[in-house]
mmJSON file of the N, C-alpha and C atoms, coordinates in Angstrom:
{"data_MODEL":{"atom_site":{
"group_PDB":["ATOM","ATOM","ATOM","ATOM","ATOM","ATOM","ATOM","ATOM","ATOM","ATOM","ATOM","ATOM","ATOM","ATOM","ATOM","ATOM","ATOM","ATOM","ATOM","ATOM","ATOM","ATOM","ATOM","ATOM","ATOM","ATOM","ATOM","ATOM","ATOM","ATOM","ATOM","ATOM","ATOM","ATOM","ATOM","ATOM","ATOM","ATOM","ATOM","ATOM","ATOM","ATOM","ATOM","ATOM","ATOM","ATOM","ATOM","ATOM","ATOM","ATOM","ATOM","ATOM","ATOM","ATOM","ATOM","ATOM","ATOM","ATOM","ATOM","ATOM","ATOM","ATOM","ATOM","ATOM","ATOM","ATOM","ATOM","ATOM","ATOM","ATOM","ATOM","ATOM","ATOM","ATOM","ATOM","ATOM","ATOM","ATOM","ATOM","ATOM","ATOM","ATOM","ATOM","ATOM","ATOM","ATOM","ATOM","ATOM","ATOM","ATOM","ATOM","ATOM","ATOM","ATOM","ATOM","ATOM","ATOM","ATOM","ATOM","ATOM","ATOM","ATOM","ATOM","ATOM","ATOM","ATOM","ATOM","ATOM","ATOM","ATOM","ATOM","ATOM","ATOM","ATOM","ATOM","ATOM","ATOM","ATOM","ATOM","ATOM","ATOM","ATOM","ATOM","ATOM","ATOM","ATOM","ATOM","ATOM","ATOM","ATOM","ATOM","ATOM","ATOM","ATOM","ATOM","ATOM","ATOM","ATOM","ATOM","ATOM","ATOM","ATOM","ATOM","ATOM","ATOM","ATOM","ATOM","ATOM","ATOM","ATOM","ATOM","ATOM","ATOM","ATOM","ATOM","ATOM","ATOM","ATOM","ATOM","ATOM","ATOM","ATOM","ATOM","ATOM","ATOM","ATOM","ATOM","ATOM","ATOM","ATOM","ATOM","ATOM","ATOM","ATOM","ATOM","ATOM","ATOM","ATOM","ATOM","ATOM"],
"id":[1,2,3,4,5,6,7,8,9,10,11,12,13,14,15,16,17,18,19,20,21,22,23,24,25,26,27,28,29,30,31,32,33,34,35,36,37,38,39,40,41,42,43,44,45,46,47,48,49,50,51,52,53,54,55,56,57,58,59,60,61,62,63,64,65,66,67,68,69,70,71,72,73,74,75,76,77,78,79,80,81,82,83,84,85,86,87,88,89,90,91,92,93,94,95,96,97,98,99,100,101,102,103,104,105,106,107,108,109,110,111,112,113,114,115,116,117,118,119,120,121,122,123,124,125,126,127,128,129,130,131,132,133,134,135,136,137,138,139,140,141,142,143,144,145,146,147,148,149,150,151,152,153,154,155,156,157,158,159,160,161,162,163,164,165,166,167,168,169,170,171,172,173,174,175,176,177,178,179,180],
"type_symbol":["N","C","C","N","C","C","N","C","C","N","C","C","N","C","C","N","C","C","N","C","C","N","C","C","N","C","C","N","C","C","N","C","C","N","C","C","N","C","C","N","C","C","N","C","C","N","C","C","N","C","C","N","C","C","N","C","C","N","C","C","N","C","C","N","C","C","N","C","C","N","C","C","N","C","C","N","C","C","N","C","C","N","C","C","N","C","C","N","C","C","N","C","C","N","C","C","N","C","C","N","C","C","N","C","C","N","C","C","N","C","C","N","C","C","N","C","C","N","C","C","N","C","C","N","C","C","N","C","C","N","C","C","N","C","C","N","C","C","N","C","C","N","C","C","N","C","C","N","C","C","N","C","C","N","C","C","N","C","C","N","C","C","N","C","C","N","C","C","N","C","C","N","C","C","N","C","C","N","C","C"],
"label_atom_id":["N","CA","C","N","CA","C","N","CA","C","N","CA","C","N","CA","C","N","CA","C","N","CA","C","N","CA","C","N","CA","C","N","CA","C","N","CA","C","N","CA","C","N","CA","C","N","CA","C","N","CA","C","N","CA","C","N","CA","C","N","CA","C","N","CA","C","N","CA","C","N","CA","C","N","CA","C","N","CA","C","N","CA","C","N","CA","C","N","CA","C","N","CA","C","N","CA","C","N","CA","C","N","CA","C","N","CA","C","N","CA","C","N","CA","C","N","CA","C","N","CA","C","N","CA","C","N","CA","C","N","CA","C","N","CA","C","N","CA","C","N","CA","C","N","CA","C","N","CA","C","N","CA","C","N","CA","C","N","CA","C","N","CA","C","N","CA","C","N","CA","C","N","CA","C","N","CA","C","N","CA","C","N","CA","C","N","CA","C","N","CA","C","N","CA","C","N","CA","C","N","CA","C","N","CA","C","N","CA","C"],
"label_alt_id":[null,null,null,null,null,null,null,null,null,null,null,null,null,null,null,null,null,null,null,null,null,null,null,null,null,null,null,null,null,null,null,null,null,null,null,null,null,null,null,null,null,null,null,null,null,null,null,null,null,null,null,null,null,null,null,null,null,null,null,null,null,null,null,null,null,null,null,null,null,null,null,null,null,null,null,null,null,null,null,null,null,null,null,null,null,null,null,null,null,null,null,null,null,null,null,null,null,null,null,null,null,null,null,null,null,null,null,null,null,null,null,null,null,null,null,null,null,null,null,null,null,null,null,null,null,null,null,null,null,null,null,null,null,null,null,null,null,null,null,null,null,null,null,null,null,null,null,null,null,null,null,null,null,null,null,null,null,null,null,null,null,null,null,null,null,null,null,null,null,null,null,null,null,null,null,null,null,null,null,null],
"label_comp_id":["MET","MET","MET","GLY","GLY","GLY","GLU","GLU","GLU","VAL","VAL","VAL","VAL","VAL","VAL","ASN","ASN","ASN","LEU","LEU","LEU","ARG","ARG","ARG","LEU","LEU","LEU","ALA","ALA","ALA","ARG","ARG","ARG","LYS","LYS","LYS","ALA","ALA","ALA","ALA","ALA","ALA","ALA","ALA","ALA","ARG","ARG","ARG","LYS","LYS","LYS","ALA","ALA","ALA","LYS","LYS","LYS","GLU","GLU","GLU","ALA","ALA","ALA","ASP","ASP","ASP","ALA","ALA","ALA","ALA","ALA","ALA","ALA","ALA","ALA","ASN","ASN","ASN","ARG","ARG","ARG","ALA","ALA","ALA","ALA","ALA","ALA","HIS","HIS","HIS","GLY","GLY","GLY","ARG","ARG","ARG","THR","THR","THR","ARG","ARG","ARG","THR","THR","THR","GLU","GLU","GLU","ARG","ARG","ARG","THR","THR","THR","ALA","ALA","ALA","THR","THR","THR","ARG","ARG","ARG","ALA","ALA","ALA","GLU","GLU","GLU","GLU","GLU","GLU","ALA","ALA","ALA","ARG","ARG","ARG","ILE","ILE","ILE","THR","THR","THR","ARG","ARG","ARG","LEU","LEU","LEU","LEU","LEU","LEU","ASP","ASP","ASP","GLY","GLY","GLY","ALA","ALA","ALA","HIS","HIS","HIS","ARG","ARG","ARG","GLU","GLU","GLU","GLY","GLY","GLY","THR","THR","THR","ASP","ASP","ASP"],
"label_asym_id":["A","A","A","A","A","A","A","A","A","A","A","A","A","A","A","A","A","A","A","A","A","A","A","A","A","A","A","A","A","A","A","A","A","A","A","A","A","A","A","A","A","A","A","A","A","A","A","A","A","A","A","A","A","A","A","A","A","A","A","A","A","A","A","A","A","A","A","A","A","A","A","A","A","A","A","A","A","A","A","A","A","A","A","A","A","A","A","A","A","A","A","A","A","A","A","A","A","A","A","A","A","A","A","A","A","A","A","A","A","A","A","A","A","A","A","A","A","A","A","A","A","A","A","A","A","A","A","A","A","A","A","A","A","A","A","A","A","A","A","A","A","A","A","A","A","A","A","A","A","A","A","A","A","A","A","A","A","A","A","A","A","A","A","A","A","A","A","A","A","A","A","A","A","A","A","A","A","A","A","A"],
"label_entity_id":["1","1","1","1","1","1","1","1","1","1","1","1","1","1","1","1","1","1","1","1","1","1","1","1","1","1","1","1","1","1","1","1","1","1","1","1","1","1","1","1","1","1","1","1","1","1","1","1","1","1","1","1","1","1","1","1","1","1","1","1","1","1","1","1","1","1","1","1","1","1","1","1","1","1","1","1","1","1","1","1","1","1","1","1","1","1","1","1","1","1","1","1","1","1","1","1","1","1","1","1","1","1","1","1","1","1","1","1","1","1","1","1","1","1","1","1","1","1","1","1","1","1","1","1","1","1","1","1","1","1","1","1","1","1","1","1","1","1","1","1","1","1","1","1","1","1","1","1","1","1","1","1","1","1","1","1","1","1","1","1","1","1","1","1","1","1","1","1","1","1","1","1","1","1","1","1","1","1","1","1"],
"label_seq_id":[1,1,1,2,2,2,3,3,3,4,4,4,5,5,5,6,6,6,7,7,7,8,8,8,9,9,9,10,10,10,11,11,11,12,12,12,13,13,13,14,14,14,15,15,15,16,16,16,17,17,17,18,18,18,19,19,19,20,20,20,21,21,21,22,22,22,23,23,23,24,24,24,25,25,25,26,26,26,27,27,27,28,28,28,29,29,29,30,30,30,31,31,31,32,32,32,33,33,33,34,34,34,35,35,35,36,36,36,37,37,37,38,38,38,39,39,39,40,40,40,41,41,41,42,42,42,43,43,43,44,44,44,45,45,45,46,46,46,47,47,47,48,48,48,49,49,49,50,50,50,51,51,51,52,52,52,53,53,53,54,54,54,55,55,55,56,56,56,57,57,57,58,58,58,59,59,59,60,60,60],
"pdbx_PDB_ins_code":[null,null,null,null,null,null,null,null,null,null,null,null,null,null,null,null,null,null,null,null,null,null,null,null,null,null,null,null,null,null,null,null,null,null,null,null,null,null,null,null,null,null,null,null,null,null,null,null,null,null,null,null,null,null,null,null,null,null,null,null,null,null,null,null,null,null,null,null,null,null,null,null,null,null,null,null,null,null,null,null,null,null,null,null,null,null,null,null,null,null,null,null,null,null,null,null,null,null,null,null,null,null,null,null,null,null,null,null,null,null,null,null,null,null,null,null,null,null,null,null,null,null,null,null,null,null,null,null,null,null,null,null,null,null,null,null,null,null,null,null,null,null,null,null,null,null,null,null,null,null,null,null,null,null,null,null,null,null,null,null,null,null,null,null,null,null,null,null,null,null,null,null,null,null,null,null,null,null,null,null],
"Cartn_x":[-2.299,-1.766,-2.527,-1.852,-2.482,-3.38,-4.117,-5.053,-4.307,-4.691,-4.084,-4.661,-3.764,-4.186,-3.727,-4.643,-4.304,-3.698,-2.41,-1.713,-2.26,-2.689,-3.241,-4.497,-5.362,-6.587,-6.284,-5.303,-4.925,-4.359,-3.548,-2.972,-4.063,-5.019,-6.12,-6.983,-7.214,-8.004,-7.285,-5.968,-5.198,-5.237,-5.163,-5.227,-6.591,-7.659,-9.008,-9.134,-8.572,-8.65,-7.893,-6.716,-5.939,-6.661,-7.271,-7.995,-9.197,-9.885,-11.026,-10.572,-9.409,-8.892,-8.567,-7.97,-7.684,-8.972,-9.985,-11.264,-11.905,-11.804,-12.37,-11.656,-10.334,-9.582,-9.975,-10.155,-10.569,-11.973,-12.861,-14.213,-14.168,-13.314,-13.204,-12.603,-11.632,-10.954,-11.772,-12.451,-13.11,-14.628,-15.184,-16.629,-17.131,-16.494,-16.883,-17.38,-18.153,-18.66,-17.561,-17.782,-16.809,-16.607,-17.671,-17.569,-16.693,-16.848,-16.024,-14.555,-14.283,-12.896,-12.285,-13.044,-12.549,-12.275,-13.159,-12.972,-11.736,-11.515,-10.332,-9.055,-9.047,-7.857,-7.595,-8.654,-8.499,-7.945,-8.417,-7.937,-6.465,-6.091,-4.691,-3.798,-4.253,-3.484,-3.342,-4.413,-4.365,-3.348,-3.346,-2.413,-0.975,-0.763,0.575,1.063,0.197,0.581,0.894,0.105,0.319,1.665,1.987,3.252,4.432,4.297,5.382,5.626,4.568,4.706,5.378,5.27,5.847,7.273,7.766,9.099,10.16,11.104,12.189,13.38,13.929,15.082,16.364,17.293,18.6,18.657,17.647,17.681,18.132,18.567,18.961,20.241],
"Cartn_y":[-44.474,-43.47,-42.165,-41.099,-39.796,-39.479,-38.441,-38.018,-37.269,-37.49,-36.8,-35.387,-34.384,-32.988,-32.313,-31.623,-30.845,-29.529,-29.338,-28.163,-26.855,-26.861,-25.644,-25.222,-26.183,-25.856,-25.447,-26.088,-25.736,-24.318,-23.97,-22.631,-21.576,-21.864,-20.929,-20.776,-21.873,-21.814,-20.976,-21.127,-20.338,-18.862,-18.56,-17.168,-16.569,-17.345,-16.855,-16.575,-17.466,-17.299,-16.044,-15.8,-14.608,-13.344,-13.404,-12.243,-11.93,-12.955,-12.754,-12.147,-12.568,-12.006,-10.524,-10.165,-8.757,-7.948,-8.524,-7.837,-7.613,-8.59,-8.443,-7.333,-7.259,-6.199,-4.839,-4.737,-3.468,-3.076,-4.054,-3.741,-3.205,-3.781,-3.323,-1.929,-1.637,-0.345,0.762,0.462,1.515,1.531,0.562,0.487,1.081,2.148,2.76,4.186,4.679,6.04,7.032,8.282,9.328,9.428,9.284,9.363,8.247,7.035,5.914,6.128,6.624,6.889,7.966,9.025,10.111,9.615,8.8,8.256,7.374,6.575,5.707,6.534,7.571,8.438,9.13,9.596,10.261,9.286,8.056,7.049,6.719,6.594,6.329,7.485,8.716,9.89,9.921,9.567,9.548,8.516,7.348,6.294,6.723,7.359,7.834,8.869,9.808,10.823,10.173,9.19,8.507,7.788,7.091,6.374,7.33,8.418,9.39,10.079,10.282,10.902,9.982,8.681,7.717,7.325,7.869,7.522,8.084,7.236,7.674,8.075,9.223,9.73,9.055,8.855,8.339,6.847,6.095,4.645,3.939,4.671,4.067,3.35],
"Cartn_z":[5.9,5.028,5.202,4.906,5.018,3.846,3.994,2.959,1.857,0.627,-0.503,-0.565,-0.657,-0.644,-1.922,-2.565,-3.742,-3.252,-3.497,-2.966,-3.524,-4.78,-5.37,-4.617,-4.331,-3.596,-2.158,-1.555,-0.181,-0.13,-1.131,-1.187,-1.374,-2.237,-2.465,-1.211,-0.5,0.734,1.787,1.874,2.836,2.469,1.179,0.733,1.053,0.843,1.171,2.664,3.474,4.929,5.37,4.792,5.125,4.679,3.496,2.982,3.878,4.354,5.247,6.581,7.08,8.326,8.141,6.986,6.698,6.607,5.963,5.826,7.196,8.074,9.416,10.184,10.037,10.707,10.153,8.845,8.241,8.683,8.795,9.27,10.691,11.515,12.905,12.966,12.109,12.157,11.51,10.423,9.655,9.81,10.438,10.564,11.866,12.317,13.581,13.353,14.284,14.177,14.541,14.197,14.51,16.027,16.78,18.239,18.786,18.264,18.722,18.374,17.159,16.767,17.65,17.928,18.768,20.18,20.714,22.059,22.12,21.09,21.05,21.009,20.171,20.089,21.428,22.092,23.379,24.42,24.404,25.358,25.101,23.825,23.499,23.93,23.751,24.167,25.688,26.4,27.861,28.351,27.743,28.139,27.853,26.699,26.344,27.35,27.708,28.706,30.041,30.439,31.709,31.717,30.635,30.572,30.488,29.736,29.634,30.98,31.742,33.049,34.064,33.86,34.79,34.398,33.29,32.808,33.758,34.129,35.017,34.169,34.447,33.706,34.198,33.291,33.657,33.871,33.489,33.672,32.408,31.392,30.112,30.223],
"occupancy":[1.0,1.0,1.0,1.0,1.0,1.0,1.0,1.0,1.0,1.0,1.0,1.0,1.0,1.0,1.0,1.0,1.0,1.0,1.0,1.0,1.0,1.0,1.0,1.0,1.0,1.0,1.0,1.0,1.0,1.0,1.0,1.0,1.0,1.0,1.0,1.0,1.0,1.0,1.0,1.0,1.0,1.0,1.0,1.0,1.0,1.0,1.0,1.0,1.0,1.0,1.0,1.0,1.0,1.0,1.0,1.0,1.0,1.0,1.0,1.0,1.0,1.0,1.0,1.0,1.0,1.0,1.0,1.0,1.0,1.0,1.0,1.0,1.0,1.0,1.0,1.0,1.0,1.0,1.0,1.0,1.0,1.0,1.0,1.0,1.0,1.0,1.0,1.0,1.0,1.0,1.0,1.0,1.0,1.0,1.0,1.0,1.0,1.0,1.0,1.0,1.0,1.0,1.0,1.0,1.0,1.0,1.0,1.0,1.0,1.0,1.0,1.0,1.0,1.0,1.0,1.0,1.0,1.0,1.0,1.0,1.0,1.0,1.0,1.0,1.0,1.0,1.0,1.0,1.0,1.0,1.0,1.0,1.0,1.0,1.0,1.0,1.0,1.0,1.0,1.0,1.0,1.0,1.0,1.0,1.0,1.0,1.0,1.0,1.0,1.0,1.0,1.0,1.0,1.0,1.0,1.0,1.0,1.0,1.0,1.0,1.0,1.0,1.0,1.0,1.0,1.0,1.0,1.0,1.0,1.0,1.0,1.0,1.0,1.0,1.0,1.0,1.0,1.0,1.0,1.0],
"B_iso_or_equiv":[0.0,0.0,0.0,0.0,0.0,0.0,0.0,0.0,0.0,0.0,0.0,0.0,0.0,0.0,0.0,0.0,0.0,0.0,0.0,0.0,0.0,0.0,0.0,0.0,0.0,0.0,0.0,0.0,0.0,0.0,0.0,0.0,0.0,0.0,0.0,0.0,0.0,0.0,0.0,0.0,0.0,0.0,0.0,0.0,0.0,0.0,0.0,0.0,0.0,0.0,0.0,0.0,0.0,0.0,0.0,0.0,0.0,0.0,0.0,0.0,0.0,0.0,0.0,0.0,0.0,0.0,0.0,0.0,0.0,0.0,0.0,0.0,0.0,0.0,0.0,0.0,0.0,0.0,0.0,0.0,0.0,0.0,0.0,0.0,0.0,0.0,0.0,0.0,0.0,0.0,0.0,0.0,0.0,0.0,0.0,0.0,0.0,0.0,0.0,0.0,0.0,0.0,0.0,0.0,0.0,0.0,0.0,0.0,0.0,0.0,0.0,0.0,0.0,0.0,0.0,0.0,0.0,0.0,0.0,0.0,0.0,0.0,0.0,0.0,0.0,0.0,0.0,0.0,0.0,0.0,0.0,0.0,0.0,0.0,0.0,0.0,0.0,0.0,0.0,0.0,0.0,0.0,0.0,0.0,0.0,0.0,0.0,0.0,0.0,0.0,0.0,0.0,0.0,0.0,0.0,0.0,0.0,0.0,0.0,0.0,0.0,0.0,0.0,0.0,0.0,0.0,0.0,0.0,0.0,0.0,0.0,0.0,0.0,0.0,0.0,0.0,0.0,0.0,0.0,0.0],
"pdbx_formal_charge":[null,null,null,null,null,null,null,null,null,null,null,null,null,null,null,null,null,null,null,null,null,null,null,null,null,null,null,null,null,null,null,null,null,null,null,null,null,null,null,null,null,null,null,null,null,null,null,null,null,null,null,null,null,null,null,null,null,null,null,null,null,null,null,null,null,null,null,null,null,null,null,null,null,null,null,null,null,null,null,null,null,null,null,null,null,null,null,null,null,null,null,null,null,null,null,null,null,null,null,null,null,null,null,null,null,null,null,null,null,null,null,null,null,null,null,null,null,null,null,null,null,null,null,null,null,null,null,null,null,null,null,null,null,null,null,null,null,null,null,null,null,null,null,null,null,null,null,null,null,null,null,null,null,null,null,null,null,null,null,null,null,null,null,null,null,null,null,null,null,null,null,null,null,null,null,null,null,null,null,null],
"auth_seq_id":[1,1,1,2,2,2,3,3,3,4,4,4,5,5,5,6,6,6,7,7,7,8,8,8,9,9,9,10,10,10,11,11,11,12,12,12,13,13,13,14,14,14,15,15,15,16,16,16,17,17,17,18,18,18,19,19,19,20,20,20,21,21,21,22,22,22,23,23,23,24,24,24,25,25,25,26,26,26,27,27,27,28,28,28,29,29,29,30,30,30,31,31,31,32,32,32,33,33,33,34,34,34,35,35,35,36,36,36,37,37,37,38,38,38,39,39,39,40,40,40,41,41,41,42,42,42,43,43,43,44,44,44,45,45,45,46,46,46,47,47,47,48,48,48,49,49,49,50,50,50,51,51,51,52,52,52,53,53,53,54,54,54,55,55,55,56,56,56,57,57,57,58,58,58,59,59,59,60,60,60],
"auth_comp_id":["MET","MET","MET","GLY","GLY","GLY","GLU","GLU","GLU","VAL","VAL","VAL","VAL","VAL","VAL","ASN","ASN","ASN","LEU","LEU","LEU","ARG","ARG","ARG","LEU","LEU","LEU","ALA","ALA","ALA","ARG","ARG","ARG","LYS","LYS","LYS","ALA","ALA","ALA","ALA","ALA","ALA","ALA","ALA","ALA","ARG","ARG","ARG","LYS","LYS","LYS","ALA","ALA","ALA","LYS","LYS","LYS","GLU","GLU","GLU","ALA","ALA","ALA","ASP","ASP","ASP","ALA","ALA","ALA","ALA","ALA","ALA","ALA","ALA","ALA","ASN","ASN","ASN","ARG","ARG","ARG","ALA","ALA","ALA","ALA","ALA","ALA","HIS","HIS","HIS","GLY","GLY","GLY","ARG","ARG","ARG","THR","THR","THR","ARG","ARG","ARG","THR","THR","THR","GLU","GLU","GLU","ARG","ARG","ARG","THR","THR","THR","ALA","ALA","ALA","THR","THR","THR","ARG","ARG","ARG","ALA","ALA","ALA","GLU","GLU","GLU","GLU","GLU","GLU","ALA","ALA","ALA","ARG","ARG","ARG","ILE","ILE","ILE","THR","THR","THR","ARG","ARG","ARG","LEU","LEU","LEU","LEU","LEU","LEU","ASP","ASP","ASP","GLY","GLY","GLY","ALA","ALA","ALA","HIS","HIS","HIS","ARG","ARG","ARG","GLU","GLU","GLU","GLY","GLY","GLY","THR","THR","THR","ASP","ASP","ASP"],
"auth_asym_id":["A","A","A","A","A","A","A","A","A","A","A","A","A","A","A","A","A","A","A","A","A","A","A","A","A","A","A","A","A","A","A","A","A","A","A","A","A","A","A","A","A","A","A","A","A","A","A","A","A","A","A","A","A","A","A","A","A","A","A","A","A","A","A","A","A","A","A","A","A","A","A","A","A","A","A","A","A","A","A","A","A","A","A","A","A","A","A","A","A","A","A","A","A","A","A","A","A","A","A","A","A","A","A","A","A","A","A","A","A","A","A","A","A","A","A","A","A","A","A","A","A","A","A","A","A","A","A","A","A","A","A","A","A","A","A","A","A","A","A","A","A","A","A","A","A","A","A","A","A","A","A","A","A","A","A","A","A","A","A","A","A","A","A","A","A","A","A","A","A","A","A","A","A","A","A","A","A","A","A","A"],
"auth_atom_id":["N","CA","C","N","CA","C","N","CA","C","N","CA","C","N","CA","C","N","CA","C","N","CA","C","N","CA","C","N","CA","C","N","CA","C","N","CA","C","N","CA","C","N","CA","C","N","CA","C","N","CA","C","N","CA","C","N","CA","C","N","CA","C","N","CA","C","N","CA","C","N","CA","C","N","CA","C","N","CA","C","N","CA","C","N","CA","C","N","CA","C","N","CA","C","N","CA","C","N","CA","C","N","CA","C","N","CA","C","N","CA","C","N","CA","C","N","CA","C","N","CA","C","N","CA","C","N","CA","C","N","CA","C","N","CA","C","N","CA","C","N","CA","C","N","CA","C","N","CA","C","N","CA","C","N","CA","C","N","CA","C","N","CA","C","N","CA","C","N","CA","C","N","CA","C","N","CA","C","N","CA","C","N","CA","C","N","CA","C","N","CA","C","N","CA","C","N","CA","C","N","CA","C","N","CA","C","N","CA","C"],
"pdbx_PDB_model_num":[1,1,1,1,1,1,1,1,1,1,1,1,1,1,1,1,1,1,1,1,1,1,1,1,1,1,1,1,1,1,1,1,1,1,1,1,1,1,1,1,1,1,1,1,1,1,1,1,1,1,1,1,1,1,1,1,1,1,1,1,1,1,1,1,1,1,1,1,1,1,1,1,1,1,1,1,1,1,1,1,1,1,1,1,1,1,1,1,1,1,1,1,1,1,1,1,1,1,1,1,1,1,1,1,1,1,1,1,1,1,1,1,1,1,1,1,1,1,1,1,1,1,1,1,1,1,1,1,1,1,1,1,1,1,1,1,1,1,1,1,1,1,1,1,1,1,1,1,1,1,1,1,1,1,1,1,1,1,1,1,1,1,1,1,1,1,1,1,1,1,1,1,1,1,1,1,1,1,1,1]
}}}
């Protein structure tokens, strides 16, 4: 037979796990220096320009 599980406790554990994952994502996004944020934005802009430059017209 399977193990008896208290659904209320399982639901709370899942909520805690999801909240911790959100907190980790926020720490990664907001726990950076201004220089790191600026470098990331510059890299994203460079990639966007590169992809826009490689776009072929009339292939839609």
